[in-house]
Kinemage of the C-alpha trace (Angstrom):
@kinemage 1
@onewidth
@group {chain A} dominant
@subgroup {mainchain}
@vectorlist {calphas} color= white
{ca met a 1} P -71.914 -230.212 -145.716
{ca ser a 2} L -70.826 -227.095 -143.845
{ca phe a 3} L -69.227 -224.066 -145.460
{ca ala a 4} L -65.913 -225.042 -143.798
{ca glu a 5} L -66.105 -228.588 -145.182
{ca phe a 6} L -66.798 -227.162 -148.639
{ca phe a 7} L -63.653 -224.991 -148.465
{ca leu a 8} L -61.609 -227.947 -147.185
{ca glu a 9} L -62.810 -230.164 -150.049
{ca glu a 10} L -62.745 -227.549 -152.824
{ca gly a 11} L -60.023 -225.136 -151.723
{ca ile a 12} L -59.955 -221.386 -152.232
{ca asp a 13} L -58.611 -219.675 -155.343
{ca val a 14} L -58.396 -215.888 -155.680
{ca glu a 15} L -56.420 -213.585 -157.917
{ca leu a 16} L -55.103 -210.420 -156.334
{ca glu a 17} L -54.029 -207.246 -158.077
{ca leu a 18} L -50.729 -207.263 -156.187
{ca ser a 19} L -47.185 -208.346 -156.915
{ca leu a 20} L -45.938 -211.667 -155.573
{ca glu a 21} L -43.795 -209.791 -153.048
{ca asp a 22} L -46.797 -207.772 -151.833
{ca val a 23} L -48.901 -210.930 -151.362
{ca ile a 24} L -46.102 -212.610 -149.370
{ca ser a 25} L -45.739 -209.428 -147.300
{ca phe a 26} L -49.518 -209.387 -146.671
{ca leu a 27} L -49.407 -213.033 -145.504
{ca asp a 28} L -46.357 -212.407 -143.284
{ca arg a 29} L -48.104 -209.429 -141.709
{ca ser a 30} L -51.593 -210.946 -141.365
{ca val a 31} L -51.324 -214.657 -140.579
{ca pro a 32} L -49.535 -214.332 -137.192
{ca ser a 33} L -52.498 -212.277 -135.924
{ca phe a 34} L -55.035 -215.015 -136.736
{ca asp a 35} L -56.288 -216.755 -133.614
{ca phe a 36} L -58.462 -219.714 -132.702
{ca gly a 37} L -58.935 -220.836 -129.119
{ca gly a 38} L -55.493 -219.614 -128.122
{ca his a 39} L -53.852 -221.142 -131.189
{ca ser a 40} L -52.129 -218.826 -133.594
{ca tyr a 41} L -50.851 -219.801 -137.020
{ca arg a 42} L -47.514 -219.655 -138.779
{ca leu a 43} L -46.458 -220.164 -142.364
{ca glu a 44} L -43.569 -222.463 -143.263
{ca pro a 45} L -42.066 -222.522 -146.756
{ca val a 46} L -42.371 -225.988 -148.291
{ca asn a 47} L -40.856 -225.517 -151.718
{ca gly a 48} L -41.147 -223.251 -154.685
{ca val a 49} L -39.159 -221.144 -157.064
{ca ile a 50} L -37.936 -217.875 -155.580
{ca gly a 51} L -39.519 -214.994 -157.456
{ca ala a 52} L -41.974 -217.260 -159.302
{ca asn a 53} L -44.097 -219.143 -156.777
{ca trp a 54} L -44.225 -220.085 -153.135
{ca asn a 55} L -45.708 -223.145 -151.456
{ca leu a 56} L -46.462 -222.614 -147.785
{ca ala a 57} L -47.669 -224.919 -145.013
{ca val a 58} L -50.066 -223.406 -142.472
{ca lys a 59} L -49.307 -224.761 -139.007
{ca pro a 60} L -51.155 -224.052 -135.776
{ca leu a 61} L -49.130 -222.898 -132.782
{ca ala a 62} L -50.367 -224.272 -129.480
{ca pro a 63} L -51.032 -221.707 -126.736
{ca val a 64} L -48.573 -223.516 -124.424
{ca gly a 65} L -46.074 -226.296 -124.835
{ca pro a 66} L -43.841 -227.275 -127.732
{ca asn a 67} L -44.651 -225.984 -131.182
{ca gly a 68} L -43.675 -227.168 -134.602
{ca thr a 69} L -44.806 -230.757 -134.245
{ca asp a 70} L -48.425 -230.171 -135.178
{ca pro a 71} L -49.267 -231.187 -138.726
{ca ala a 72} L -50.208 -228.562 -141.270
{ca val a 73} L -53.893 -227.645 -141.364
{ca ala a 74} L -53.650 -226.111 -144.844
{ca phe a 75} L -51.288 -225.472 -147.724
{ca ile a 76} L -51.107 -222.253 -149.701
{ca gln a 77} L -49.709 -221.654 -153.181
{ca val a 78} L -48.814 -218.129 -154.219
{ca gly a 79} L -47.690 -217.483 -157.777
{ca glu a 80} L -48.362 -215.847 -161.079
{ca gly a 81} L -52.044 -215.268 -161.740
{ca glu a 82} L -53.869 -215.777 -164.994
{ca ser a 83} L -53.841 -212.055 -165.730
{ca glu a 84} L -51.369 -209.509 -164.388
{ca gly a 85} L -52.016 -210.237 -160.717
{ca thr a 86} L -50.875 -212.881 -158.284
{ca gly a 87} L -52.787 -216.082 -157.606
{ca leu a 88} L -53.426 -217.142 -154.022
{ca lys a 89} L -54.719 -220.670 -153.501
{ca val a 90} L -55.583 -222.519 -150.336
{ca leu a 91} L -55.315 -226.045 -151.660
{ca ser a 92} L -58.097 -228.577 -151.216
{ca arg a 93} L -57.300 -231.366 -148.753
{ca glu a 94} L -57.233 -233.821 -151.650
{ca met a 95} L -54.340 -231.912 -153.248
{ca trp a 96} L -52.047 -232.072 -150.217
{ca glu a 97} L -52.972 -235.028 -148.079
{ca glu a 98} L -50.868 -238.109 -148.674
{ca ser a 99} L -53.559 -240.732 -148.104
{ca asp a 100} L -55.591 -241.840 -151.085
{ca pro a 101} L -58.461 -241.118 -150.795
{ca pro a 102} L -57.952 -238.263 -148.305
{ca ser a 103} L -59.039 -239.042 -144.774
{ca thr a 104} L -61.970 -237.274 -143.218
{ca ala a 105} L -60.867 -234.267 -141.188
{ca thr a 106} L -61.307 -234.507 -137.450
{ca glu a 107} L -63.511 -231.883 -135.836
{ca glu a 108} L -60.415 -230.134 -134.433
{ca glu a 109} L -58.673 -230.118 -137.853
{ca leu a 110} L -61.802 -228.738 -139.491
{ca lys a 111} L -62.052 -225.977 -136.874
{ca leu a 112} L -58.366 -225.043 -137.208
{ca phe a 113} L -58.670 -225.015 -141.007
{ca ser a 114} L -61.939 -223.088 -141.170
{ca his a 115} L -60.831 -220.448 -138.679
{ca phe a 116} L -57.651 -219.918 -140.681
{ca ala a 117} L -59.485 -219.811 -144.034
{ca phe a 118} L -62.234 -217.482 -142.809
{ca gln a 119} L -59.738 -215.111 -141.154
{ca leu a 120} L -57.659 -215.083 -144.347
{ca leu a 121} L -60.681 -214.194 -146.481
{ca asn a 122} L -61.800 -211.557 -143.957
{ca ala a 123} L -58.295 -210.023 -143.929
{ca leu a 124} L -58.223 -209.929 -147.742
{ca ser a 125} L -61.619 -208.235 -147.706
{ca ala a 126} L -60.571 -205.739 -145.008
{ca glu a 127} L -57.602 -204.728 -147.196
{ca gly a 128} L -59.958 -204.238 -150.168
{ca leu a 129} L -58.300 -207.067 -152.105
{ca ile a 130} L -61.477 -209.137 -152.488
{ca his a 131} L -65.157 -208.388 -151.967
{ca leu a 132} L -67.257 -210.276 -149.444
{ca pro a 133} L -70.879 -209.291 -148.811
{ca ala a 134} L -70.191 -209.589 -145.066
{ca pro a 135} L -67.376 -210.875 -142.851
{ca leu a 136} L -67.257 -214.653 -142.504
{ca pro a 137} L -68.028 -215.931 -138.987
{ca ile a 138} L -64.974 -217.063 -137.061
{ca glu a 139} L -66.551 -218.138 -133.790
C-alpha cells in the first residue's frame, strides 16, 4: 500500500490552533494554488452549520474544457476541535463514497487525491500550523 492509498483509506485528521474563520480563510487562499498536471482544485460547500462546521467537496478543475462535472476527489470537514482549536479532516474514502463497500480508486483518482492531500499538508507545514519532518513529494 502506498502512502497515498493509506491517506485515502484512513483520512487525515489534524487540529489547528486557529479559529474556524481562519482555517476557512487559509483553505480559500491556499487550495486554488494547488496544481497537478494542469488541474487545479476548488472547494464547494456541501452542507454544514454556519459558524459551527463546514463540509467541503474538493473538485479538480480541468486545464481546458468544461469544469464542475468532475466528481469530488476528497471531502473536508472543518469544525470545532477537541481542545480550543479547529479540527480539519480529510475524510477517508469509506466515509464519503456512496458504494458499499467503497470502490477501489482509479489511478487518476488516487493521483488527484494524493496531490491535493500532500499539497494541503505541505501548505499547513509551510504556515507553521503542523510539523512535517520534510515536505511530502508531489511529483
